C-alpha positions, 0 to 999 in steps of 0.5 A: 500500500503506497503512502501519499507524501505529505505537503512538506515532502512535496514542497521539499521534493519540488525545491530539490528538483529546482535546485538540481536544475540551477547551474552555476559553474562546472569544469569542462573539456573543449570539443572544438574551437572557432578562432574567428568567432572565439566560441567553442563547443564544450563538454561538461566534465562532471555528471549531472545529478538527476532527481527521481522521487521514487528512487535514489539520485541518478547521474547523467552526462550533460549535453555538449554545449555549442557556440559558447563564448570564450572569455579571454583576458583583455582590457585597455586595447590589449589581449591574450589569446591562445589557439584552444585545442580539443580536450583542453580543460576549462571552467564553464560559467553559467550566467544568471540570465541569458546574455545572448543579445548582449553577446551578439550586439554588445548592448544592454537588453533583456534576456532572450531566454527566460530561464534563470540559472540555465545553461547560458554558458561562458568558457574560461580556459585553463582550470587544469586537473591535478594530473595535467598541472603546468609542469614548468613555471618560473619564479616570475610570470611565465609564458610558455608551451607544454614541454616547449619554449618558456619566457619568464618575466620577473625580478629574478632572471637567474632561472635554470634552463633559460637565457636572457633575451636581447633588447632591440635598442641594445642590438641597434646600438651595437650594430651602429657601432659596427657600422661606424667602425667600418665607415671611419676606419682609415686605409693605407695604400698598398698595405693589403688592408692591414691598416684598415683591419687594425683600425676596425679591431681597435674601434671594436675592442669592447664590441659587442656590449651587453645585449641582454634584458634584465627581467625577461628570459626565454628558451 
């Protein structure tokens, strides 16, 4: 004989069902990326809990979300952009209201879909799981590629495995010194260029000077 649920139990179940349909944020994996539109297809990486009043909670995979905007660090006319690849980790943020009109037209507008805390997704790249944490970073700000080139910016440039980068202003100064030494070197007739060579060597006795940046290194 079945027992009718009480009013309190009905309310509790309704509230629980509503809560399980409220989305905030979740880790995800990029499926594909459109660099021109800067949107991606993304797969949520945590199973979604289903609520069934007659059974224990069950779990199911959430659908792949399509045409999701990617949030790149930018401001003041500057930006950082990377070519996202399949399976790159990310964090999926679900907006409180549907921002579709704002995203398409960059204007303040009502939500297109009246579904508060729904699957109105926005992706922030990164947010790596422990097995895939960045393996090589410096003491300062590090720009790099997994298993590849690193550029470290910071107070300490004495980092193992990196070399200070040359500055264009210092390189230009040294090249101009070379040009001047050649242009100003005197010649002596019939000496086989010995005087010319000696003049250049003397003018460039301390050449080249230091070309290295003080706070930027690469490999």
